[in-house]
C-alpha positions as CSV (number, residue, x, y, z in Angstrom):
1,M,118.6,110.0,154.6
2,K,115.4,110.6,153.2
3,G,114.1,110.2,149.7
4,R,115.6,108.4,147.2
5,F,118.5,107.6,149.4
6,S,118.9,104.7,152.3
7,S,121.4,103.4,154.2
8,E,121.1,99.9,155.8
9,V,123.8,97.9,158.2
10,K,123.7,94.4,158.0
11,H,126.5,92.5,160.2
12,K,129.2,94.9,160.0
13,V,128.6,96.2,156.2
14,Q,127.6,99.8,155.6
15,K,125.0,100.0,152.3
16,L,123.9,103.1,150.7
17,L,120.7,102.7,148.1
18,I,120.2,105.3,145.8
19,R,116.7,104.7,144.0
20,D,115.8,106.0,140.8
21,L,119.4,106.7,139.7
22,K,119.9,110.1,137.9
23,R,122.9,111.1,135.8
24,E,123.5,113.8,138.6
25,D,123.9,111.0,141.0
26,Q,127.1,110.6,139.9
27,G,130.4,111.6,141.7
28,R,132.3,110.4,144.8
29,Y,131.0,109.2,147.5
30,T,132.1,108.8,151.2
31,C,131.6,106.6,154.3
32,R,133.3,108.0,157.4
33,Y,133.1,105.5,160.9
34,Q,134.9,107.0,163.8
35,R,138.6,107.3,162.6
36,L,137.9,105.5,159.7
37,E,137.1,106.2,156.0
38,S,136.4,104.9,153.0
39,S,135.4,106.4,149.6
40,A,134.4,105.4,146.1
41,D,133.7,107.1,142.8
42,L,130.0,106.9,141.3
43,W,129.4,106.5,137.1
44,V,126.2,106.9,135.9
45,E,126.0,105.9,132.7
46,A,122.3,105.8,131.0
47,E,120.2,103.1,129.4
48,Q,120.7,103.2,125.8
49,I,117.7,103.9,124.3
50,H,116.3,100.7,121.9
51,F,113.2,98.8,120.0
52,T,111.0,97.1,122.4
53,K,109.5,96.3,118.4
54,R,111.1,97.3,115.1
55,I,109.2,97.9,112.2
56,H,108.3,94.9,109.7
57,N,108.4,94.5,106.0
58,V,105.1,95.5,104.7
59,E,103.1,94.1,101.4
60,V,99.9,95.6,100.1
61,N,98.1,96.4,97.0
62,E,98.7,98.9,94.9
63,R,96.6,102.2,95.9
64,Q,96.0,100.9,99.6
65,S,97.7,102.4,102.3
66,A,101.2,100.9,104.0
67,T,101.5,101.0,107.8
68,F,105.0,100.7,109.1
69,E,104.8,100.5,113.1
70,C,107.5,100.6,116.1
71,E,108.0,100.9,119.4
72,V,111.2,102.2,121.5
73,S,112.3,102.1,125.6
74,F,111.9,105.6,126.3
75,D,109.0,108.6,125.8
76,N,110.2,111.3,124.2
77,A,111.9,110.1,121.1
78,I,113.0,112.1,118.2
79,V,111.6,109.8,115.3
80,S,112.6,110.3,111.8
81,W,112.0,108.3,109.1
82,Y,113.5,107.3,105.6
83,K,113.0,105.8,102.7
84,D,116.7,104.6,101.3
85,T,118.7,107.9,102.0
86,W,116.5,109.8,101.7
87,E,114.6,111.8,104.6
88,L,111.1,112.0,104.6
89,T,108.7,114.9,105.7
90,E,104.8,114.4,106.4
91,C,102.3,115.7,103.7
92,P,99.4,114.3,102.3
93,K,101.3,110.7,101.0
94,Y,103.1,110.4,104.4
95,N,101.8,110.5,108.1
96,F,103.5,110.1,111.0
97,T,102.1,109.8,114.4
98,S,103.1,109.0,117.8
99,Q,101.4,106.8,121.2
100,G,103.1,107.2,123.6
101,R,106.3,104.8,122.7
102,R,104.7,103.5,119.1
103,H,105.3,105.4,116.8
104,F,103.6,105.3,113.3
105,M,104.5,105.6,109.4
106,V,101.4,105.6,106.8
107,I,102.4,105.6,103.4
108,R,98.8,106.6,101.8
109,N,98.1,105.3,97.7
110,V,100.9,103.2,97.5
111,T,102.1,102.8,94.0
112,I,105.2,101.0,92.1
113,E,107.4,104.4,92.9
114,D,107.1,103.4,96.8
115,E,108.4,99.9,96.6
116,G,111.7,99.8,98.6
117,V,113.7,100.4,101.7
118,Y,112.4,102.5,104.4
119,S,114.0,103.3,108.2
120,V,112.7,104.9,111.0
121,I,115.7,106.8,113.4
122,V,115.3,106.9,117.0
123,R,117.0,109.3,119.1
124,L,117.4,110.5,122.7
125,E,119.7,112.3,124.2
126,P,121.8,111.0,126.1
127,R,120.4,107.2,125.6
128,G,121.6,107.5,121.4
129,E,120.2,106.1,118.9
130,A,119.0,103.0,117.4
131,K,117.7,102.2,113.7
132,S,115.1,99.2,112.2
133,T,114.9,98.8,108.7
134,A,111.9,96.8,106.4
135,E,110.9,96.6,102.6
136,L,107.8,97.6,101.4
137,Y,106.0,95.4,98.6
138,L,103.5,95.3,96.2
139,S,101.6,92.7,95.8
140,G,98.8,92.1,92.5
141,K,100.2,95.0,90.8
142,E,98.3,96.0,88.3
143,I,99.4,95.2,84.9
144,E,98.1,98.3,82.1
145,L,97.5,96.3,78.8
146,A,97.0,97.4,75.5
147,M,96.1,97.3,72.3
148,V,99.2,95.9,69.7
149,P,99.1,97.3,66.2
150,L,99.1,94.9,64.2
151,D,102.8,95.1,62.0
152,V,101.7,97.4,59.0
153,P,104.1,97.9,56.8
154,D,105.2,101.8,56.5
155,S,103.2,103.0,53.4
156,S,105.4,105.7,52.6
157,V,108.5,103.2,52.0
158,Q,108.1,102.0,48.5
159,R,108.6,97.9,48.5
160,P,110.1,96.5,44.8
161,E,107.7,93.9,43.2
162,V,110.6,92.0,42.4
163,P,110.6,88.3,43.9
164,S,113.2,87.3,45.6
165,S,113.9,84.1,43.4
166,V,114.7,86.2,40.7
167,E,117.5,88.0,42.8
168,L,118.7,84.1,43.8
169,E,118.9,83.4,39.5
170,E,120.4,86.2,38.5
171,S,123.3,85.8,41.2
172,A,123.7,81.9,40.2
173,E,123.4,82.9,36.3
174,F,126.4,85.8,37.5
175,Y,128.1,83.0,38.9
176,R,128.3,80.2,36.0
177,Y,129.0,83.6,34.1
178,E,132.6,84.0,36.1
179,E,133.3,80.3,36.1
180,E,133.5,79.9,32.6
181,H,135.1,83.2,31.3
182,R,137.8,81.6,34.0
183,G,138.5,78.3,32.4
184,I,137.2,76.6,35.0
């Protein structure tokens, strides 16, 4: 046998070795010796894609760039980036790059609206998909200060010039008048 297939015999045991096993190697294998025969079925399951480095939470100052980075177990994965449940597309705000198994998303000019949950989903047939999630936080949030105007009454509303103590005296006099006429 040549290439990826080889056989060996040890202590009356025949072994078939298959190197770099592939999905197309799946099937029934039979060993024959004189009038004896033995068969076995081989099923090949693809190793599932997984993260060798997941994305991590990122904290940056406003107006800086934030970078999420991950690494996966196979080359040629299809990579999709999300904010909350929305898939992101490459634009001046979001930049996606790949270097072999490493994948990056850069968010430029981060603002308060960029804070939130980000995810990356990697897919590779027939190896399935994997998801990693992290959060983006702003540190040193800038607070815009403005002059607060003094509480100036609206000049269009006319206020009566009667002091409030006069109102109290009038209502006290009215109360006494009612008491005298009711005979209390």
